C-alpha positions as a printed Julia matrix, in Angstrom:
290×3 Matrix{Float64}:
  -0.09   -0.01   -0.16
   1.33    3.75   -0.83
   0.67    6.49    0.64
   1.16   10.04    0.2
   4.62   10.4     1.94
   5.57    6.66    2.81
   4.8     3.04    1.58
   2.89    0.65    4.3
   3.52   -3.04    3.78
   0.02   -4.71    4.99
   0.16   -8.03    6.5
  -2.25  -10.74    5.34
  -4.62  -11.92    7.94
  -6.86  -14.48    5.79
  -8.75  -14.67    3.11
 -12.35  -14.35    1.74
 -14.08  -16.4    -1.12
 -10.04  -17.22   -2.25
  -8.93  -13.97   -2.35
  -6.24  -12.56    0.58
  -7.49   -9.88    3.37
  -4.9    -7.5     4.05
  -4.81   -5.21    7.78
  -2.46   -3.18    9.43
  -2.66   -3.75   13.11
  -1.51   -6.85   13.8
   0.35   -9.94   11.9
  -1.51  -12.53   12.88
  -3.24  -15.22   11.0
  -7.42  -14.36   11.94
  -9.01  -17.47   10.59
 -10.88  -19.59   12.92
  -8.43  -22.84   12.19
  -7.79  -24.55   15.82
 -11.14  -23.47   17.62
 -12.43  -26.8    16.68
 -10.23  -28.52   19.43
 -11.56  -26.79   22.28
 -14.65  -29.3    22.81
 -12.42  -32.13   22.27
  -9.18  -30.38   24.85
 -11.85  -30.15   27.45
 -13.57  -33.43   27.24
 -10.21  -34.66   27.8
  -9.88  -32.59   30.67
 -12.67  -33.9    32.24
 -11.0   -37.17   31.69
  -8.05  -36.29   34.01
 -10.03  -34.32   36.41
 -13.23  -35.87   36.39
 -14.34  -33.57   39.98
 -14.29  -30.41   38.11
 -17.79  -31.14   36.29
 -19.4   -28.87   38.92
 -17.21  -26.2    37.39
 -14.4   -25.53   34.95
 -12.85  -22.55   34.58
 -10.96  -21.36   31.43
  -9.62  -18.77   29.68
  -8.89  -17.86   25.93
  -6.45  -15.17   24.59
  -6.96  -13.4    21.25
  -9.58  -16.14   20.23
 -10.53  -15.65   16.48
 -13.82  -16.73   16.55
 -15.67  -16.2    19.95
 -19.19  -17.3    19.17
 -17.36  -20.56   17.54
 -16.01  -20.89   21.34
 -18.89  -20.5    23.02
 -21.07  -23.26   20.98
 -17.94  -25.38   21.34
 -18.63  -25.03   25.71
 -22.12  -25.42   24.97
 -21.79  -28.59   23.28
 -19.2   -29.73   25.39
 -21.19  -29.5    28.47
 -24.05  -31.51   26.61
 -21.95  -34.34   25.65
 -20.3   -34.35   29.21
 -22.77  -33.27   31.78
 -20.24  -30.23   33.32
 -22.67  -28.42   34.92
 -21.12  -25.01   34.8
 -18.07  -23.39   32.85
 -16.37  -19.91   34.27
 -14.89  -18.44   30.87
 -12.94  -15.51   31.06
 -12.17  -13.88   27.42
  -9.09  -11.78   27.24
  -8.62   -9.37   24.21
  -5.27   -7.84   23.8
  -5.79   -5.94   20.23
  -8.52   -3.6    21.12
 -11.3    -6.1    19.69
 -14.96   -5.3    21.03
 -16.11   -8.33   22.98
 -19.78   -7.55   23.15
 -19.79   -6.62   19.47
 -19.12  -10.53   18.93
 -21.42  -11.45   21.76
 -23.97   -9.67   20.1
 -23.83  -11.99   17.05
 -25.31  -14.9    19.38
 -28.66  -16.02   17.86
 -30.67  -16.0    21.13
 -34.28  -16.19   19.28
 -32.67  -19.11   16.75
 -29.98  -21.39   17.11
 -28.48  -20.0    19.91
 -31.37  -20.24   22.27
 -30.23  -22.68   24.61
 -26.85  -21.03   24.7
 -28.84  -17.62   26.08
 -30.83  -20.04   28.48
 -27.38  -21.29   29.28
 -26.02  -17.9    30.14
 -29.41  -16.67   31.92
 -28.83  -19.38   34.49
 -25.36  -19.02   34.96
 -24.61  -22.29   33.57
 -22.04  -20.39   31.45
 -20.66  -17.69   32.92
 -18.48  -15.17   30.25
 -16.45  -12.17   31.3
 -14.74  -10.21   28.79
 -11.21   -8.28   29.66
  -9.33   -5.91   27.36
  -5.84   -5.79   28.29
  -2.58   -4.59   26.52
  -0.2    -7.52   26.6
   0.24  -11.24   27.32
   1.99  -10.01   30.31
  -1.01   -7.87   31.93
  -2.95  -11.28   30.75
  -0.91  -13.53   33.38
  -1.05  -10.71   35.99
  -5.06  -10.97   35.83
  -4.6   -15.19   35.74
  -2.87  -14.91   39.19
  -5.61  -13.54   40.36
  -7.89  -15.68   39.27
  -6.33  -19.07   37.9
  -7.93  -21.55   35.67
  -7.97  -24.95   34.55
  -7.47  -24.96   31.01
  -5.89  -21.6    29.14
  -6.35  -21.16   25.33
  -3.76  -18.82   24.22
  -4.19  -17.68   20.1
  -1.49  -16.16   18.21
   0.86  -14.7    20.33
   4.12  -15.53   18.56
   5.81  -12.76   16.41
   6.45  -12.37   12.53
   8.03   -9.64   10.83
   7.39   -8.9     7.2
  10.69   -9.66    4.69
  10.81   -9.7     1.07
  11.97  -12.82   -0.97
  11.81  -13.56   -4.86
   9.57  -13.84   -7.16
   8.74  -17.3    -8.26
   8.02  -17.25  -12.2
   6.78  -20.71  -13.1
   3.29  -20.2   -11.68
   1.25  -20.13  -14.71
  -2.11  -20.9   -12.79
  -2.94  -18.44  -10.13
  -5.41  -19.87   -7.49
  -7.12  -16.4    -7.18
  -8.52  -16.77  -11.0
 -11.02  -18.71  -12.09
  -9.82  -19.13  -15.48
 -11.99  -20.27  -18.47
 -10.19  -20.59  -21.16
  -7.8   -23.24  -21.94
  -5.9   -23.54  -25.54
  -3.02  -25.88  -26.43
  -0.87  -25.7   -30.09
  -0.49  -29.19  -31.75
   2.25  -27.87  -33.85
   4.56  -26.08  -31.39
   3.09  -28.14  -28.8
   2.5   -25.27  -26.4
  -0.7   -24.37  -24.13
  -1.82  -21.47  -22.52
  -4.45  -20.47  -20.09
  -6.24  -17.22  -20.12
  -6.07  -14.75  -17.85
  -3.83  -16.73  -15.16
  -0.95  -17.44  -18.23
  -1.24  -13.48  -19.52
   1.05  -12.07  -16.22
   0.08   -8.9   -18.6
  -3.48   -8.74  -18.91
  -6.55   -9.61  -17.08
  -7.09   -9.4   -12.82
  -3.1   -11.15  -12.12
  -1.94   -8.36  -14.78
  -3.84   -5.61  -13.0
  -2.56   -6.88   -9.63
   1.22   -7.13  -11.0
   0.99   -3.58  -11.94
  -0.17   -2.11   -9.05
   2.71   -3.96   -7.13
   4.9    -2.88   -9.66
   3.82    0.97   -9.42
   4.17    0.98   -5.85
   7.87   -0.58   -5.74
   6.69   -3.64   -3.71
   8.29   -5.83   -6.32
  10.86   -4.21   -7.53
  14.26   -6.43   -8.33
  11.94   -9.37   -8.53
  11.08   -9.37   -4.76
   7.76   -9.94   -2.73
   6.6    -9.79    0.92
   6.23  -12.49    2.87
   5.65  -13.46    6.22
   8.33  -14.73    8.42
   8.57  -16.4    11.65
  10.34  -14.79   13.99
  12.17  -17.51   16.4
  13.43  -15.58   19.15
  10.71  -13.54   20.36
  10.15  -13.09   24.01
   7.08  -15.46   25.02
   8.4   -15.85   28.63
   4.59  -14.24   29.8
   2.62  -16.7    27.64
   4.79  -20.1    29.17
   5.27  -19.03   32.38
   1.61  -19.32   33.57
   2.17  -23.29   33.53
   5.2   -22.71   35.44
   3.66  -20.3    38.01
   0.89  -23.03   38.35
  -1.69  -20.12   37.43
  -3.17  -22.8    34.73
  -3.04  -26.74   35.02
  -3.07  -26.33   31.34
  -1.54  -24.35   28.75
  -2.83  -24.76   25.14
  -1.25  -22.57   22.45
  -2.66  -22.38   18.52
  -0.62  -20.56   16.25
   0.91  -20.98   12.98
   4.27  -22.3    14.33
   4.24  -23.32   17.98
   7.9   -23.87   17.95
   8.64  -20.75   19.72
   6.04  -22.39   22.89
   8.14  -24.25   25.26
   7.1   -24.13   28.96
   9.92  -25.43   30.64
   9.19  -28.41   32.93
   5.03  -28.73   31.75
   4.58  -31.81   29.96
   3.72  -32.1    26.32
   0.23  -34.28   26.21
  -1.23  -33.03   22.81
  -0.18  -31.9    19.19
  -2.55  -31.7    16.21
  -2.62  -29.68   13.16
  -5.97  -27.59   12.25
  -5.02  -26.07    8.65
  -3.08  -23.11    9.18
  -2.82  -23.44   13.31
  -1.09  -26.09   14.95
  -2.34  -26.88   18.3
   0.06  -27.8    21.12
  -1.37  -28.86   24.9
   0.46  -28.79   28.44
   0.3   -30.15   31.31
   1.17  -28.71   34.51
   3.67  -31.49   36.21
   3.04  -30.27   39.93
   0.89  -32.46   41.82
  -2.13  -30.08   42.32
  -4.39  -32.46   40.35
  -4.48  -35.93   40.96
  -5.06  -38.69   38.26
  -3.16  -38.78   34.89
  -3.94  -37.65   31.73
  -5.72  -39.06   28.59
  -3.54  -40.07   25.26
  -2.78  -37.04   23.36
  -5.78  -36.06   20.66
  -4.64  -36.89   17.08
């Protein structure tokens, strides 16, 4: 993106109908990948600590889809006979959690969720905070059984070489295929014609903005040296019993002394689960989810 005085590189935040979407506040993937793990992980928690069925305390940090989380919690309660879930929602990116809650269809398919909230079977508290360190401070005062952290790693936008062998671009629905039997050469329009069609216009715009000069394109690079202490120390300090990290790359999450009990990929996010080894809870964890 080129402004009047300076260029801005906007990170990719997801896609809509196969077209990329960009935003300039944070460089994190905003899809709901990994949210599907919530019900399964809570079910395994009940197997680990069945005496918490009367009340499970959980939290999420920067969850991409609050409504999907609440629906997953409700489904988990129905299947496992859990009586009450206390859910703390922590937001570090100035999201409006109340606006998200208003998306619940209380008069339709979310009617039962509304009843659970009214009866305090699901207790939801929304907290807008500045950082993961502030989240840890809040958890020290109000510990949880399971904490779900989304996209807390750091990424940088760097430039890498173009790939000139991509004749078919997934962003364009190709409609004209032609093959010359004499020259043994095929063509696909508009994808194979870089000077015309949607992709051609895109490249012209990128070149005019001086983004792909010198055969270089912007790309997201994972910062493996980012400080994750505020996240991983929560389980080390005993303020969470199970730590769940959902991110595009979870290699930066390494809570010392914690026991890894699960790892599973959900499209663009990897979900990892660690157990607090302190003898606060009795029993043994179930097998890792696969």
